N, C-alpha and C positions, 0 to 999 in steps of 0.2 A: 578604226575610229569612224564614226558616222561622217558623211561628207559635210553636213552643216557644222559639225564640231571642228572639222579641219578649216573650214572657211572662217569660223569665229577665231580660232587660234591664229590663223594667218593675219587676220585683221588686227589682232592684239599686237603681234610682232611688228607689223608695218606701222601701226599707230604709235607704239612705244618708241620707234625710231624717228618719229616726226614726219614721215614722208606723206601721210595722208591728209594732214591738216595744214591750216594756215598759220601755224605757230606751235610752240611747245605745248605739251599736255600738262605741264606743271609750271608754276610761276618761276621763271628763271631768265637769265640773260647771258649771252656770250658775245663778246666784243673783241675785235682785233684792232690794236693801235700800232702805228708806226711812227717813229721819231728819228730825227737826224741828229740825235745826241746819244752819248753812251748809256748803256743800261745802268751803270753805277749812278748816274745823275737821276735817272727815272726812279730807280730803287730808293734813293735817299729822299726824293721828293714825296713819293707815295708813303713811305714809312713815317716820315715827319708829319704828313697830313693826317694819317690814321691816328697817330698819337695826339695831335692837336685837337681832333674832334672826338675825344674819348668821353667827354662829359656832356651834360645837357645844355651847356651854354650856347652852342650853335643852333639850338632849336627854339630859342626864345621868340622868334618871329614866325613860327609855325612851320618851318622847313624841317628837313631831316639830316642836316649836316652836323650830326652829333651821334653819340653812342656807338662809335666804332671801337672795336677791341682787336688789337694785334694778337694773333695766335702764334705765328712764327714768321721769321724773315731771313732770307739770304739773298744775295745779289741776283739769284736766278728764280726765286719763288717767294711769294708773300701770301700768307693765309691770314684772314681776319674774319670777324663777324660784325654784323650791323644789326642793332635792335631798333625797331621803329619806336619813336618816342611815346606814342599814345596807346596803340594796341599791344606794344611790346613783342611783336613778331620778330623772329630772328632769321637772318639770311646769312648763308656761308659765302664768303668771298675769297677768290684766289686770283693771283696774277702770276703768269709765267713769263719771264723776261729772257729773250734770246738775242744775243748780239749778232749783227751782220755788217757787211761792208768793212771788214777789218776792225771790228769792235767800235766803229765810230757811230753806228746807228743801232737802234733797238726795236725789236718787234715784241709787243706785249699781247699775250692771249689772256683775256680776263673772263671770269665767270662769277655770277652771283645766283644762288639757288635758295629758294625759300625752304626753311626747315619744316614748315607745316606741310604734311603730305597732302592735305586737301586743298591747298592753295592753287587755284587755276588762273585767276585774273589778279593782277597786282597794280593796275593803273601805271605801269612803268617803273614801279619801285625798284626792282632788281637792276634795271638799266641805270636809274639814278644813283643807286648805291655805288656803282662804278664810276659813272660820269662825274658825279659830284667830287670825288677824290681827284680825278684828272683836272677838273676846272679849279677846285680849291687850291691845288698845288701849282697852278698856272702851267701845267704841262700842255694844256690845249693851246698855249701861245708859243710852244717850243718850235724850233726849226724842224721842218719836215713832218709836222703833225698831220696824221691822217687817221680817220676812224672808219672801220668797216663793220657794219652790223645791219640788221633788218628786223621787221616784225616777226619774221620766221625764226630768227635766232633769239629775239628778246620779246617777252610777253608784253604786249601793248606799248611797245617802244614809241610808235608814232604819236600816241596820245600822252606821252610822259611830259609832265611839267616839273622839272627837277628843282625849281625854286620852292615848290610845295612838297614834293616827294623826295 
């Protein structure tokens, strides 16, 4: 292979892993949450909130706290979809729940990814897809609550306004 082709191929590999850029190359978000409560409580709160926000009623004030759809749920994994109310874009959401400290605490790895292959910027929508569920279910007020993420892990997270998105 020509040296220029090798360089281009290497750039694609590095770029697709996210190492060369200041954030994801596709509209998405990855968040780690820690709670000082059991995963069963986190699971029940999240599933309840997803079901509560399945209709348009939560979007009457212009936000996006609506149109969530539960795909599957177990105490260790939750899969859902979120449809934006105006443009009808769909994002895939999942939560992986792992207990620690003798099952008294819970670590949640969450991901939201735009289904649109061409979506690059999302104004923090994928972050808000996840955070809104945490806040709506009041898990942000739980004992031991801690969030770990960044603009590198979440498209436009620092400019997100989750009361709007």
